[in-house]
C-alpha positions in Angstrom: -0.1 0.0 -0.1 1.4 3.4 -0.9 2.2 5.6 1.9 -0.5 8.4 2.5 1.5 12.0 2.2 -0.4 14.2 4.8 -2.8 17.1 3.8 -2.7 20.1 6.1 -5.2 22.7 6.9 -4.3 26.3 7.9 -6.7 28.6 9.8 -6.3 32.5 10.0 -7.3 34.5 13.1 -10.2 36.4 11.7 -9.6 40.2 11.1 -12.0 40.6 8.8 -10.3 39.0 5.8 -11.9 36.8 3.3 -9.9 34.1 4.1 -10.2 32.1 7.3 -8.6 28.1 6.1 -6.1 27.6 3.5 -6.1 23.5 2.4 -2.6 22.6 1.5 -0.9 19.9 0.0 2.2 17.6 1.2 4.3 20.2 -0.6 2.7 23.2 1.5 1.1 24.4 -2.0 -2.3 25.6 -1.6 -5.5 23.8 -2.6 -8.2 25.6 -1.6 -8.9 28.9 0.6 -12.4 29.3 2.5 -14.7 31.0 2.9 -13.6 32.8 -0.7 -10.1 33.6 -2.3 -9.7 30.6 -3.5 -9.1 32.0 -7.4 -6.3 34.3 -5.5 -4.5 31.7 -3.2 -4.8 28.5 -5.3 -1.0 27.0 -6.7 0.9 29.7 -4.2 3.7 27.8 -2.4 3.8 28.3 1.9 7.8 28.6 2.1 7.9 27.9 6.3 5.2 25.0 6.6 7.8 23.3 8.8 7.7 26.2 11.0 4.1 26.2 11.2 4.4 22.5 12.0 6.7 22.9 14.4 4.7 25.8 16.1 1.3 24.1 16.5 3.7 20.9 18.1 4.8 23.6 21.0 1.3 24.7 21.1 0.0 21.4 21.5 2.3 20.6 24.4 2.1 23.4 25.9 -1.6 24.0 26.8 -0.9 27.6 28.9 0.6 29.8 25.5 -1.6 31.6 24.0 -1.9 32.0 20.4 -1.9 36.1 20.3 1.3 36.1 22.9 3.4 33.6 20.3 1.8 34.7 16.7 3.5 33.2 13.9 2.6 34.1 10.2 2.8 32.1 6.7 5.2 33.2 4.0 4.5 32.5 0.4 6.7 33.0 -2.7 4.0 34.2 -5.4 4.0 31.9 -8.7 4.3 35.2 -10.6 7.1 36.7 -9.1 10.4 35.4 -11.1 12.2 37.6 -8.4 11.6 34.6 -5.6 11.0 37.5 -3.2 8.3 36.5 -0.3 5.3 37.6 1.0 4.1 37.8 4.2 0.3 37.1 4.9 -0.4 39.3 7.9 -2.8 37.5 9.1 -2.1 35.0 12.4 -2.0 31.2 12.6 -4.0 30.3 14.9 -4.2 26.4 14.4 -2.4 24.1 11.9 -4.4 20.7 11.1 -2.8 17.7 9.6 -4.6 15.5 7.9 -3.6 11.9 6.4 -5.7 9.7 3.9 
């Protein structure tokens, strides 16, 4: 049986933006954005997925930590950016779900 690669759901703090969750594949490529803006974010690559996963493990092991005091942000490499610059999404991540299967 082939190995099942994980997928992720990245949850953002609600600051009135049009996206609250991104579905991301194992390589960090955004597959969908909810409730809106899939057409904007689909196909973009998250540069710091490992950092986000490590942050979630720390938060899971330390329930006394508050997300607001330990913010983490998503950094993207834009598809159409030939300079390889990185874009920071200014809405803090509040949770990273790992989904197998």
